DSSP file (Angstrom, degrees, kcal/mol; ACC not computed):
  #  RESIDUE AA STRUCTURE BP1 BP2  ACC     N-H-->O    O-->H-N    N-H-->O    O-->H-N    TCO  KAPPA ALPHA  PHI   PSI    X-CA   Y-CA   Z-CA
    1    1 A M              0   0    0      0, 0.0   120,-3.5     0, 0.0     6,-0.2   0.000 360.0 360.0 360.0 159.4    0.4   64.1    8.6
    2    2 A S  B >   -a  121   0A   0      4,-3.0     3,-2.2   118,-0.2   122,-0.2  -0.339 360.0-103.3 -72.2 163.0   -0.8   63.8    5.0
    3    3 A L  T 3  S+     0   0    0    120,-2.3   121,-0.2   118,-0.7    -1,-0.1   0.789 123.6  55.7 -59.5 -27.0    1.5   62.1    2.5
    4    4 A D  T 3  S-     0   0    0    119,-0.6    -1,-0.3     2,-0.1   120,-0.1   0.207 126.8 -96.3 -94.9  17.2    2.4   65.6    1.2
    5    5 A G  S <  S+     0   0    0     -3,-2.2   126,-2.6     1,-0.2     2,-0.4   0.649  75.8 134.8  92.0  18.1    3.5   66.8    4.6
    6    6 A F  E     -B  130   0B   0    124,-0.3    -4,-3.0     1,-0.1    -1,-0.2  -0.825  36.9-166.8-104.7 140.9    0.5   68.7    6.1
    7    7 A I  E    S+     0   0B   0    122,-3.2     2,-0.3    -2,-0.4    -1,-0.1   0.536  79.9   8.7 -98.0  -9.4   -0.7   68.2    9.7
    8    8 A A  E    S-B  129   0B   0    121,-1.0   121,-2.4     8,-0.0    -1,-0.2  -0.973  85.7 -94.5-159.1 160.8   -4.0   70.0    9.1
    9    9 A G    >   -     0   0    0      4,-3.1     3,-2.2    -2,-0.3   120,-0.3  -0.104  54.3 -85.2 -70.6 178.5   -6.0   71.3    6.2
   10   10 A I  T 3  S+     0   0    0    117,-0.4   118,-0.1     1,-0.3    -1,-0.1   0.775 133.0  39.7 -58.9 -29.6   -5.8   75.0    5.1
   11   11 A H  T 3  S-     0   0    0    118,-0.0    -1,-0.3     2,-0.0    -2,-0.1   0.099 127.7 -94.5-107.1  20.5   -8.5   75.9    7.6
   12   12 A G  S <  S+     0   0    0     -3,-2.2    -2,-0.1     1,-0.2   116,-0.0   0.494  74.1 155.1  83.0   3.7   -7.2   73.7   10.4
   13   13 A E        -     0   0    0      1,-0.1    -4,-3.1    -5,-0.1    -1,-0.2  -0.303  25.4-179.8 -68.9 149.0   -9.5   70.8    9.5
   14   14 A H    >   +     0   0    0     -6,-0.2     3,-1.7     1,-0.1    -1,-0.1   0.077  44.4 118.0-134.3  21.4   -8.5   67.3   10.4
   15   15 A D  T 3   +     0   0    0      1,-0.3    -1,-0.1     3,-0.0    -2,-0.0   0.567  68.7  68.3 -68.6  -8.3  -11.5   65.3    9.0
   16   16 A W  T 3  S+     0   0    0      2,-0.1     2,-0.4    -3,-0.0    -1,-0.3   0.508  72.5 109.8 -87.1  -7.5   -9.2   63.5    6.6
   17   17 A I    <   -     0   0    0     -3,-1.7     2,-0.3   104,-0.1    -3,-0.1  -0.587  69.1-130.8 -77.1 125.6   -7.4   61.6    9.4
   18   18 A V        -     0   0    0     -2,-0.4     2,-0.8     1,-0.1    -2,-0.1  -0.559   7.9-138.4 -76.1 133.0   -8.2   57.9    9.4
   19   19 A V        -     0   0    0     -2,-0.3    -1,-0.1   132,-0.0     3,-0.0  -0.852  24.8-167.7 -91.6 111.2   -9.3   56.4   12.7
   20   20 A D    >   -     0   0    0     -2,-0.8     3,-1.5     1,-0.1    -2,-0.0  -0.894  19.3-156.0-107.8 117.4   -7.5   53.0   12.7
   21   21 A P  T 3  S+     0   0    0      0, 0.0    -1,-0.1     0, 0.0    -2,-0.0   0.689  91.5  67.4 -65.6 -17.2   -8.6   50.5   15.3
   22   22 A E  T 3  S+     0   0    0      2,-0.1     2,-0.5    -3,-0.0    -3,-0.0   0.754  79.5  91.5 -72.1 -23.6   -5.1   48.8   15.1
   23   23 A I  S <  S-     0   0    0     -3,-1.5     2,-1.2     1,-0.1     3,-0.1  -0.631  72.0-147.3 -78.9 120.9   -3.4   51.9   16.6
   24   24 A D     >  +     0   0    0     -2,-0.5     4,-1.9     1,-0.2     3,-0.2  -0.716  20.7 176.7 -92.0  91.3   -3.3   51.4   20.4
   25   25 A F  H  > S+     0   0    0     -2,-1.2     4,-3.0     1,-0.2     5,-0.2   0.810  78.5  59.5 -67.5 -30.0   -3.6   55.0   21.7
   26   26 A A  H  > S+     0   0    0      2,-0.2     4,-1.6     1,-0.2    -1,-0.2   0.915 107.5  46.9 -63.3 -41.1   -3.6   53.7   25.4
   27   27 A E  H  4 S+     0   0    0      2,-0.2     4,-0.5     1,-0.2    -2,-0.2   0.899 113.3  48.8 -65.5 -40.9   -0.1   52.2   24.7
   28   28 A I  H >< S+     0   0    0     -4,-1.9     3,-1.5     1,-0.2     4,-0.3   0.953 112.1  47.2 -63.9 -50.0    1.1   55.4   23.0
   29   29 A F  H >< S+     0   0    0     -4,-3.0     3,-1.6     1,-0.3    -1,-0.2   0.793  99.9  68.9 -64.1 -28.0   -0.2   57.7   25.9
   30   30 A A  T 3< S+     0   0    0     -4,-1.6    -1,-0.3     1,-0.3    -2,-0.2   0.700  91.0  62.9 -64.9 -18.4    1.4   55.4   28.5
   31   31 A Q  T <  S+     0   0    0     -3,-1.5    63,-1.8    -4,-0.5     2,-0.3   0.648 101.6  59.6 -77.5 -15.3    4.8   56.5   27.3
   32   32 A F  E <   +c   94   0C   0     -3,-1.6    63,-0.2    -4,-0.3     3,-0.1  -0.850  39.2 173.3-123.8 147.5    4.3   60.1   28.3
   33   33 A D  E    S+     0   0C   0     61,-1.7    24,-2.6    -2,-0.3     2,-0.4   0.328  78.3  54.4-124.5   1.0    3.5   62.1   31.4
   34   34 A T  E     -cd  95  57C   0     60,-1.0    62,-2.6    22,-0.2     2,-0.4  -1.000  63.0-165.5-138.5 135.5    3.8   65.6   29.7
   35   35 A L  E     -cd  96  58C   0     22,-3.1    24,-3.0    -2,-0.4     2,-0.5  -0.983   4.5-160.7-125.5 127.5    2.1   67.0   26.7
   36   36 A L  E     +cd  97  59C   0     60,-3.2    62,-2.9    -2,-0.4     2,-0.4  -0.930  19.3 179.8-106.6 129.3    3.1   70.1   24.7
   37   37 A V  E     - d   0  60C   0     22,-2.7    24,-2.7    -2,-0.5    62,-0.2  -0.990  23.8-131.4-135.9 136.2    0.3   71.5   22.6
   38   38 A G  E  >  - d   0  61C   0     60,-0.5     4,-2.5    61,-0.4     5,-0.2  -0.408  35.2-106.3 -76.6 162.4    0.1   74.5   20.2
   39   39 A R  H  > S+     0   0    0     22,-1.1     4,-2.8     1,-0.2     5,-0.2   0.916 116.5  48.6 -59.0 -48.6   -2.9   76.8   20.5
   40   40 A R  H  > S+     0   0    0      1,-0.2     4,-1.8     2,-0.2    -1,-0.2   0.901 113.1  48.0 -63.6 -39.6   -4.8   75.7   17.4
   41   41 A T  H  > S+     0   0    0      2,-0.2     4,-2.1     1,-0.2    -1,-0.2   0.921 112.1  50.5 -63.8 -43.1   -4.4   72.1   18.3
   42   42 A F  H  X S+     0   0    0     -4,-2.5     4,-2.8     1,-0.2    -2,-0.2   0.913 107.1  53.4 -61.9 -42.9   -5.6   72.8   21.8
   43   43 A E  H  X S+     0   0    0     -4,-2.8     4,-2.2     1,-0.2    -1,-0.2   0.877 109.0  49.6 -61.3 -36.5   -8.6   74.7   20.5
   44   44 A A  H  X S+     0   0    0     -4,-1.8     4,-1.5     2,-0.2    -1,-0.2   0.881 110.3  50.9 -67.4 -37.6   -9.5   71.6   18.4
   45   45 A M  H  <>S+     0   0    0     -4,-2.1     5,-3.3     2,-0.2    -2,-0.2   0.917 109.9  49.5 -64.2 -43.2   -9.1   69.5   21.5
   46   46 A V  H ><5S+     0   0    0     -4,-2.8     3,-1.8     1,-0.2     5,-0.2   0.925 109.1  52.0 -60.9 -45.3  -11.4   71.8   23.5
   47   47 A A  H 3<5S+     0   0    0     -4,-2.2    -1,-0.2     1,-0.3    -2,-0.2   0.824 109.9  49.8 -61.4 -31.0  -14.0   71.7   20.7
   48   48 A A  T 3<5S-     0   0    0     -4,-1.5    -1,-0.3    -5,-0.1    -2,-0.2   0.393 121.1-108.8 -88.4   3.3  -13.9   67.8   20.8
   49   49 A G  T < 5S+     0   0    0     -3,-1.8    -3,-0.2    -4,-0.2     3,-0.1   0.739  90.0 112.5  77.8  23.6  -14.3   67.8   24.6
   50   50 A R      < +     0   0    0     -5,-3.3    -4,-0.2    -6,-0.2    -3,-0.1  -0.410  22.7 143.6-124.2  55.7  -10.7   66.8   25.3
   51   51 A A  S    S+     0   0    0     -5,-0.2     2,-0.3    -6,-0.2    -5,-0.1   0.575  72.3  20.4 -75.4  -8.9   -9.3   69.9   27.0
   52   52 A S        -     0   0    0     -7,-0.1    21,-0.1    -3,-0.1     5,-0.1  -0.975  67.2-135.8-151.7 163.8   -7.1   67.8   29.4
   53   53 A V    >   -     0   0    0      3,-0.5     3,-2.1    -2,-0.3   -18,-0.1  -0.981  34.1-116.0-124.4 117.2   -5.7   64.3   29.6
   54   54 A P  T 3  S+     0   0    0      0, 0.0     3,-0.1     0, 0.0    -2,-0.0  -0.238  98.1  10.6 -55.5 133.5   -6.0   62.6   33.1
   55   55 A G  T 3  S+     0   0    0      1,-0.2     2,-0.4   -22,-0.0     0, 0.0   0.514 108.1 103.1  78.6   5.3   -2.6   61.9   34.6
   56   56 A V    <   -     0   0    0     -3,-2.1    -3,-0.5   -22,-0.0     2,-0.5  -0.979  69.1-132.6-124.7 129.7   -0.7   64.0   32.1
   57   57 A K  E     -d   34   0C   0    -24,-2.6   -22,-3.1    -2,-0.4     2,-0.5  -0.681  27.8-157.8 -76.4 127.2    0.6   67.5   32.6
   58   58 A M  E     -d   35   0C   0     -2,-0.5    16,-2.9    14,-0.3     2,-0.5  -0.938  11.9-169.0-115.5 128.2   -0.4   69.6   29.6
   59   59 A F  E     -de  36  74C   0    -24,-3.0   -22,-2.7    -2,-0.5     2,-0.5  -0.969   7.1-162.7-114.0 121.5    1.4   72.8   28.5
   60   60 A V  E     -de  37  75C   0     14,-3.0    16,-3.3    -2,-0.5     2,-0.7  -0.916  10.7-144.4-108.2 124.7   -0.4   74.9   25.9
   61   61 A F  E     +de  38  76C   0    -24,-2.7   -22,-1.1    -2,-0.5     2,-0.3  -0.795  42.7 134.3 -94.9 112.5    1.7   77.5   24.1
   62   62 A S        -     0   0    0     14,-2.1    -2,-0.1    -2,-0.7    16,-0.0  -0.979  46.9-159.7-158.9 140.4   -0.4   80.6   23.3
   63   63 A R  S    S+     0   0    0     -2,-0.3    14,-0.1     1,-0.1    -1,-0.1   0.464  99.2  42.8 -95.1  -4.7   -0.1   84.3   23.6
   64   64 A T  S    S+     0   0    0      2,-0.0     2,-0.1    13,-0.0    -1,-0.1   0.727  89.2  89.1-114.5 -29.7   -3.8   84.8   23.5
   65   65 A L        -     0   0    0     11,-0.1     2,-0.4     1,-0.1    -3,-0.1  -0.408  69.4-133.6 -71.8 149.3   -5.4   82.1   25.8
   66   66 A Q    >>  -     0   0    0      1,-0.1     3,-1.4    -2,-0.1     4,-0.6  -0.883   5.6-137.0-108.7 134.4   -5.8   83.0   29.5
   67   67 A Q  G >4 S+     0   0    0     -2,-0.4     3,-1.6     1,-0.3     6,-0.2   0.875 102.8  59.8 -55.2 -42.0   -4.8   80.7   32.3
   68   68 A E  G 34 S+     0   0    0      1,-0.3    -1,-0.3     2,-0.1    -3,-0.0   0.734 100.2  57.1 -64.0 -20.9   -7.9   81.4   34.3
   69   69 A D  G <4 S+     0   0    0     -3,-1.4    -1,-0.3     1,-0.2    -2,-0.2   0.671 116.0  34.8 -80.1 -17.0  -10.0   80.1   31.4
   70   70 A F    X<  +     0   0    0     -3,-1.6     3,-1.6    -4,-0.6    -1,-0.2  -0.593  64.6 166.2-138.4  72.2   -8.3   76.7   31.4
   71   71 A P  T 3  S+     0   0    0      0, 0.0    -1,-0.1     0, 0.0    -3,-0.1   0.678  72.6  63.5 -66.8 -17.4   -7.3   75.7   35.0
   72   72 A D  T 3  S+     0   0    0     -5,-0.0   -14,-0.3     2,-0.0     2,-0.3   0.496 105.3  46.1 -87.2  -2.1   -6.6   72.1   34.1
   73   73 A V  S <  S-     0   0    0     -3,-1.6     2,-0.6    -6,-0.2   -14,-0.2  -0.847  84.0-112.8-130.8 168.6   -3.6   73.0   31.8
   74   74 A H  E     -e   59   0C   0    -16,-2.9   -14,-3.0    -2,-0.3     2,-0.5  -0.923  25.7-149.4-104.4 119.2   -0.6   75.3   32.0
   75   75 A I  E     -e   60   0C   0     -2,-0.6     2,-0.5   -16,-0.2   -14,-0.2  -0.778  11.2-164.7 -88.9 127.4   -0.8   78.2   29.5
   76   76 A V  E     -e   61   0C   0    -16,-3.3   -14,-2.1    -2,-0.5   -11,-0.1  -0.960  11.9-180.0-117.3 117.4    2.7   79.3   28.3
   77   77 A A        -     0   0    0     -2,-0.5     2,-0.3   -16,-0.2    -1,-0.1   0.772  62.9  -2.5 -90.0 -28.5    2.9   82.6   26.6
   78   78 A D  S    S+     0   0    0      1,-0.2    -1,-0.2   -16,-0.0   -16,-0.0  -0.951 102.4  45.4-155.7 172.8    6.6   82.8   25.8
   79   79 A K     >  +     0   0    0     -2,-0.3     4,-1.6     1,-0.1     3,-0.3   0.916  48.5 170.7  55.1  54.2   10.1   81.2   26.1
   80   80 A P  H  > S+     0   0    0      0, 0.0     4,-2.7     0, 0.0     5,-0.2   0.854  74.0  60.1 -61.8 -32.3    9.1   77.7   25.2
   81   81 A G  H  > S+     0   0    0      1,-0.2     4,-2.4     2,-0.2     5,-0.2   0.902 103.4  49.4 -61.9 -41.4   12.7   76.7   25.0
   82   82 A E  H  > S+     0   0    0     -3,-0.3     4,-2.0     2,-0.2    -1,-0.2   0.917 112.8  47.2 -64.8 -42.8   13.3   77.5   28.6
   83   83 A L  H  X S+     0   0    0     -4,-1.6     4,-2.8     2,-0.2    -2,-0.2   0.948 113.7  46.7 -63.0 -48.6   10.3   75.6   29.8
   84   84 A V  H  X S+     0   0    0     -4,-2.7     4,-2.5     1,-0.2    -2,-0.2   0.887 109.6  54.2 -65.0 -38.4   11.2   72.5   27.7
   85   85 A T  H  X S+     0   0    0     -4,-2.4     4,-0.8    -5,-0.2    -1,-0.2   0.926 112.2  44.9 -58.7 -44.2   14.8   72.6   28.8
   86   86 A A  H >X S+     0   0    0     -4,-2.0     4,-0.8     1,-0.2     3,-0.7   0.910 112.1  51.5 -66.4 -42.8   13.6   72.5   32.4
   87   87 A L  H >< S+     0   0    0     -4,-2.8     3,-0.8     1,-0.2    -2,-0.2   0.884 104.8  56.5 -62.3 -38.5   11.0   69.8   31.8
   88   88 A K  H 3< S+     0   0    0     -4,-2.5    -1,-0.2     1,-0.2    -2,-0.2   0.748 103.6  55.2 -66.5 -22.7   13.6   67.6   30.1
   89   89 A K  H << S+     0   0    0     -4,-0.8    -1,-0.2    -3,-0.7    -2,-0.2   0.709  91.4  92.9 -80.7 -21.5   15.7   67.8   33.4
   90   90 A D  S << S-     0   0    0     -4,-0.8     2,-0.1    -3,-0.8    -3,-0.0  -0.402  84.3-110.7 -73.0 148.3   12.8   66.5   35.5
   91   91 A A  S    S+     0   0    0     -2,-0.1     2,-0.3     0, 0.0    -1,-0.1  -0.436  71.8  77.1 -70.3 152.6   12.4   62.8   36.2
   92   92 A G  S    S-     0   0    0     -2,-0.1     3,-0.1    -4,-0.1   -60,-0.0  -0.916  78.9 -40.1 143.2-167.4    9.5   61.1   34.6
   93   93 A K  S    S-     0   0    0     -2,-0.3   -61,-0.2     1,-0.2   -62,-0.1  -0.077  75.8 -63.9 -82.1-173.7    8.3   59.7   31.3
   94   94 A D  E     -c   32   0C   0    -63,-1.8   -61,-1.7     1,-0.1   -60,-1.0  -0.213  45.4-120.7 -70.6 164.4    8.8   61.2   27.8
   95   95 A I  E     -c   34   0C   0    -63,-0.2     2,-0.5   -62,-0.1   -60,-0.2  -0.909  22.5-152.2-107.3 133.2    7.4   64.5   26.7
   96   96 A W  E     -c   35   0C   0    -62,-2.6   -60,-3.2    -2,-0.4     2,-0.9  -0.935   7.3-154.5-113.1 121.3    5.1   64.5   23.7
   97   97 A L  E     -c   36   0C   0     -2,-0.5     2,-0.8   -62,-0.2   -60,-0.2  -0.850  21.4-171.3 -88.4 108.1    4.7   67.5   21.3
   98   98 A F        -     0   0    0    -62,-2.9   -60,-0.5    -2,-0.9   -57,-0.1  -0.866  51.1 -27.7-110.9 100.5    1.2   66.9   20.0
   99   99 A G  S    S+     0   0    0     -2,-0.8   -61,-0.4   -62,-0.2    -1,-0.1   0.177  81.4 111.7  77.1 157.1    0.3   69.3   17.2
  100  100 A G     >  -     0   0    0    -63,-0.2     4,-2.7     3,-0.1     5,-0.2   0.810  37.0-165.2 103.6  78.1    1.7   72.7   16.6
  101  101 A G  H  > S+     0   0    0      1,-0.2     4,-2.5     2,-0.2     5,-0.1   0.890  92.1  48.0 -59.6 -42.4    3.9   73.0   13.5
  102  102 A S  H  > S+     0   0    0      2,-0.2     4,-2.5     1,-0.2    -1,-0.2   0.898 112.1  49.7 -66.8 -39.8    5.4   76.3   14.6
  103  103 A L  H  > S+     0   0    0      2,-0.2     4,-2.6     1,-0.2     5,-0.2   0.916 110.7  50.6 -63.6 -42.8    6.1   75.0   18.1
  104  104 A F  H  X S+     0   0    0     -4,-2.7     4,-2.7     2,-0.2     5,-0.2   0.936 110.6  49.2 -59.0 -47.7    7.8   72.0   16.6
  105  105 A R  H  X S+     0   0    0     -4,-2.5     4,-2.5     1,-0.2    -2,-0.2   0.935 111.9  48.5 -58.0 -47.8    9.9   74.2   14.3
  106  106 A N  H  X S+     0   0    0     -4,-2.5     4,-1.0     1,-0.2    -2,-0.2   0.920 114.7  43.8 -61.3 -45.7   10.9   76.4   17.3
  107  107 A L  H  <>S+     0   0    0     -4,-2.6     5,-2.8     1,-0.2     6,-0.4   0.867 112.9  52.3 -70.3 -35.4   11.9   73.6   19.6
  108  108 A A  H ><5S+     0   0    0     -4,-2.7     3,-1.8    -5,-0.2     5,-0.2   0.905 106.5  53.3 -65.4 -40.7   13.7   71.7   16.8
  109  109 A E  H 3<5S+     0   0    0     -4,-2.5    -1,-0.2     1,-0.3    -2,-0.2   0.753 107.6  52.0 -66.3 -22.8   15.8   74.8   16.0
  110  110 A L  T 3<5S-     0   0    0     -4,-1.0    -1,-0.3    -3,-0.2    -2,-0.2   0.317 117.1-116.4 -91.6   7.1   16.8   74.9   19.7
  111  111 A A  T < 5S+     0   0    0     -3,-1.8    -3,-0.2     1,-0.1    -2,-0.1   0.848  80.1 125.9  60.4  37.1   17.8   71.3   19.5
  112  112 A L      < +     0   0    0     -5,-2.8     2,-0.5    -6,-0.1    -4,-0.2   0.308  44.3  88.9-106.1   6.6   15.1   70.3   22.0
  113  113 A V        +     0   0    0     -6,-0.4     3,-0.1    -5,-0.2    -2,-0.0  -0.927  45.5 174.1-106.3 124.8   13.5   67.6   19.9
  114  114 A D        +     0   0    0     -2,-0.5    46,-3.0     1,-0.3     2,-0.3   0.791  66.1  18.0 -98.3 -35.5   15.0   64.1   20.3
  115  115 A T  E     -F  159   0D   0     44,-0.2     2,-0.5    26,-0.0    -1,-0.3  -0.957  58.8-150.9-136.9 155.2   12.7   62.0   18.2
  116  116 A V  E     +F  158   0D   0     42,-2.1    42,-2.4    -2,-0.3     2,-0.5  -0.991  16.4 179.8-127.0 121.8   10.1   62.6   15.5
  117  117 A E  E     +F  157   0D   0     -2,-0.5     2,-0.4    40,-0.2    40,-0.2  -0.986   7.0 172.5-124.5 123.8    7.2   60.2   15.1
  118  118 A V  E     -F  156   0D   0     38,-2.2    38,-3.1    -2,-0.5     2,-0.7  -0.972  28.8-145.1-131.5 146.0    4.6   60.7   12.5
  119  119 A A  E     -F  155   0D   0     -2,-0.4     2,-0.6    36,-0.2    36,-0.3  -0.949  24.0-146.4-105.0 110.9    1.7   58.7   11.2
  120  120 A V  E     -F  154   0D   0     34,-3.3    34,-1.9    -2,-0.7  -118,-0.2  -0.702  13.8-146.2 -83.9 118.1    1.5   59.3    7.5
  121  121 A E  B     -a    2   0A   0   -120,-3.5     2,-2.4    -2,-0.6  -118,-0.7  -0.553  21.1-112.5 -85.0 147.1   -2.1   59.3    6.4
  122  122 A P  S    S+     0   0    0      0, 0.0     2,-0.3     0, 0.0  -120,-0.1  -0.392  83.9  93.8 -79.8  66.2   -3.1   57.9    3.0
  123  123 A V        -     0   0    0     -2,-2.4  -120,-2.3  -122,-0.1  -119,-0.6  -0.990  61.9-145.1-153.5 147.1   -4.3   61.3    1.6
  124  124 A L        -     0   0    0     -2,-0.3  -122,-0.0  -122,-0.2     0, 0.0  -0.977  15.4-178.9-112.5 118.6   -2.8   64.2   -0.4
  125  125 A L        -     0   0    0     -2,-0.5    -1,-0.1     1,-0.1  -115,-0.1   0.785  22.0-148.2 -89.2 -29.6   -4.2   67.5    0.7
  126  126 A G  S    S+     0   0    0   -117,-0.0     2,-0.3  -120,-0.0    -1,-0.1  -0.022  75.3  16.9  84.7 -33.3   -2.4   69.8   -1.7
  127  127 A Q  S    S+     0   0    0     -2,-0.1  -117,-0.4     2,-0.0     2,-0.3  -0.974  76.8 100.7-161.8 161.5   -2.3   72.6    0.8
  128  128 A G  S    S-     0   0    0     -2,-0.3  -119,-0.3  -119,-0.2  -118,-0.2  -0.992  75.0 -26.0 155.7-157.5   -2.7   73.1    4.5
  129  129 A I  E     -B    8   0B   0   -121,-2.4  -122,-3.2    -2,-0.3  -121,-1.0  -0.826  67.9-133.5 -92.1 117.2   -0.6   73.6    7.7
  130  130 A P  E     -B    6   0B   0      0, 0.0  -124,-0.3     0, 0.0   -29,-0.1  -0.301  11.8-122.7 -74.4 155.5    2.8   72.0    7.1
  131  131 A L  S    S+     0   0    0   -126,-2.6   -26,-0.2     1,-0.3   -27,-0.1   0.892 111.2  24.0 -57.3 -41.2    4.5   69.7    9.6
  132  132 A L  S    S-     0   0    0   -127,-0.3    -1,-0.3   -28,-0.1     4,-0.2  -0.765  87.2-170.2-130.6  85.0    7.5   72.1    9.7
  133  133 A P        +     0   0    0      0, 0.0     3,-0.1     0, 0.0    -4,-0.0  -0.304  45.8  13.7 -76.3 158.9    6.4   75.6    8.6
  134  134 A G  S    S-     0   0    0      1,-0.2     2,-1.2     2,-0.0    -2,-0.1  -0.238 110.6 -37.2  79.5-164.9    8.7   78.4    7.8
  135  135 A S  S    S+     0   0    0     -2,-0.0    -1,-0.2     0, 0.0     2,-0.1  -0.575  71.4 170.9-101.0  71.3   12.4   78.4    7.2
  136  136 A A        -     0   0    0     -2,-1.2     3,-0.1    -4,-0.2   -30,-0.1  -0.419  37.7-104.5 -76.5 154.4   13.6   75.8    9.6
  137  137 A N        -     0   0    0    -32,-0.2    -1,-0.1     1,-0.1     2,-0.1  -0.352  51.1 -82.7 -68.3 159.4   17.2   74.6    9.6
  138  138 A R        -     0   0    0     -2,-0.1     2,-0.5     1,-0.0    -1,-0.1  -0.426  43.3-156.5 -64.4 138.5   17.8   71.1    8.1
  139  139 A I        -     0   0    0     -2,-0.1     2,-0.3    -3,-0.1    23,-0.1  -0.968   5.4-148.7-122.0 113.5   17.1   68.4   10.6
  140  140 A S        -     0   0    0     -2,-0.5    21,-3.0    21,-0.5     2,-0.3  -0.655  19.1-169.3 -84.7 137.3   18.9   65.1    9.9
  141  141 A L  E     -G  160   0D   0     -2,-0.3     2,-0.4    19,-0.2    19,-0.2  -0.900  18.1-151.7-127.8 152.3   17.0   62.0   11.1
  142  142 A S  E     -G  159   0D   0     17,-2.2    17,-2.7    -2,-0.3     2,-0.2  -0.996  29.8-118.6-123.0 127.4   17.8   58.2   11.5
  143  143 A L  E     +G  158   0D   0     -2,-0.4    15,-0.3    15,-0.2     3,-0.1  -0.444  37.1 167.5 -65.5 127.4   14.9   55.7   11.1
  144  144 A T  E     -     0   0D   0     13,-3.1     2,-0.3     1,-0.4    14,-0.2   0.523  62.5  -4.8-116.5 -13.8   14.4   53.8   14.4
  145  145 A G  E     -G  157   0D   0     12,-1.5    12,-2.8     2,-0.0    -1,-0.4  -0.964  54.0-178.7-173.2 157.5   11.1   52.1   13.7
  146  146 A H  E     -G  156   0D   0     -2,-0.3     2,-0.3    10,-0.2    10,-0.2  -0.986   3.7-171.0-159.3 158.2    8.1   51.8   11.4
  147  147 A R  E     -G  155   0D   0      8,-2.0     8,-3.1    -2,-0.3     2,-0.5  -0.967  12.9-148.4-153.4 139.5    4.8   50.0   11.0
  148  148 A V  E     -G  154   0D   0     -2,-0.3     2,-0.3     6,-0.2     6,-0.2  -0.945  17.3-154.1-110.5 127.4    2.3   49.8    8.1
  149  149 A Y    >   -     0   0    0      4,-3.0     3,-2.0    -2,-0.5    -2,-0.0  -0.676  26.4-117.1-100.2 155.1   -1.3   49.5    9.0
  150  150 A R  T 3  S+     0   0    0      1,-0.3    -1,-0.1    -2,-0.3    -2,-0.0   0.775 113.1  65.3 -60.1 -26.4   -4.0   47.8    6.9
  151  151 A S  T 3  S-     0   0    0      2,-0.1    -1,-0.3     1,-0.1     3,-0.1   0.631 122.1-104.3 -71.1 -12.6   -5.8   51.2    6.6
  152  152 A G  S <  S+     0   0    0     -3,-2.0     2,-0.2     1,-0.4    -2,-0.1   0.309  77.2 137.3 102.4  -7.4   -2.8   52.5    4.7
  153  153 A I        -     0   0    0    -32,-0.1    -4,-3.0   -31,-0.1     2,-0.5  -0.516  39.0-157.2 -70.3 138.9   -1.4   54.6    7.5
  154  154 A V  E     -FG 120 148D   0    -34,-1.9   -34,-3.3    -6,-0.2     2,-0.5  -0.981   2.8-153.6-119.6 119.8    2.4   54.3    7.9
  155  155 A S  E     -FG 119 147D   0     -8,-3.1    -8,-2.0    -2,-0.5     2,-0.4  -0.812  14.6-171.3 -93.9 128.0    3.9   55.1   11.3
  156  156 A L  E     -FG 118 146D   0    -38,-3.1   -38,-2.2    -2,-0.5     2,-0.4  -0.967   8.2-166.8-124.3 135.5    7.5   56.3   11.2
  157  157 A E  E     +FG 117 145D   0    -12,-2.8   -13,-3.1    -2,-0.4   -12,-1.5  -0.984  11.8 178.2-124.5 130.5    9.8   56.8   14.1
  158  158 A Y  E     -FG 116 143D   0    -42,-2.4   -42,-2.1    -2,-0.4     2,-0.4  -0.955  24.7-137.2-130.8 147.9   13.1   58.8   13.8
  159  159 A R  E     -FG 115 142D   0    -17,-2.7   -17,-2.2    -2,-0.3     2,-0.4  -0.871  31.7-119.5 -96.5 137.1   15.9   59.8   16.1
  160  160 A V  E     - G   0 141D   0    -46,-3.0     2,-0.5    -2,-0.4   -19,-0.2  -0.653  25.6-137.8 -77.7 128.3   17.2   63.4   15.6
  161  161 A E        -     0   0    0    -21,-3.0     2,-0.6    -2,-0.4   -21,-0.5  -0.757   8.9-143.1 -89.3 128.5   20.8   63.4   14.6
  162  162 A R              0   0    0     -2,-0.5   -23,-0.0     1,-0.1   -21,-0.0  -0.814 360.0 360.0 -91.2 123.7   22.9   66.0   16.3
  163  163 A N              0   0    0     -2,-0.6    -1,-0.1   -23,-0.0    -2,-0.0   0.449 360.0 360.0 -88.1 360.0   25.6   67.4   13.9
């Protein structure tokens, strides 16, 4: 996200995100076997030629996309809380919510988010799509890890505190 809390620009653009060779994406992806993605993030992935991730179950939350158009992913039209509750009961690796501020807000309000990890980019956008849009309840966090990269990116890891 940008330093001022946006995960995309006002028109969904992400050209401001720094590509840092120090960040080991293979190591990051190795932690997960399930990926939750909002529609707009998924559409950006499709445009970039990354509509699926080998070895990872991908669930795309959308009321407009059609399953038959994307056979390599699972399109979920409603009840994200029920799906995530079921997924969390399954054995396996962690679940990654990748993009989707509204989806993040909805799952956080249902107490289905356990950790929040963000890479803060060295940019101020001024406006855009916020990390946590709308009127979400307060979410208390405890810092569990951090790393500062030479590019200026700061990676922050938090555990969600249950009140």
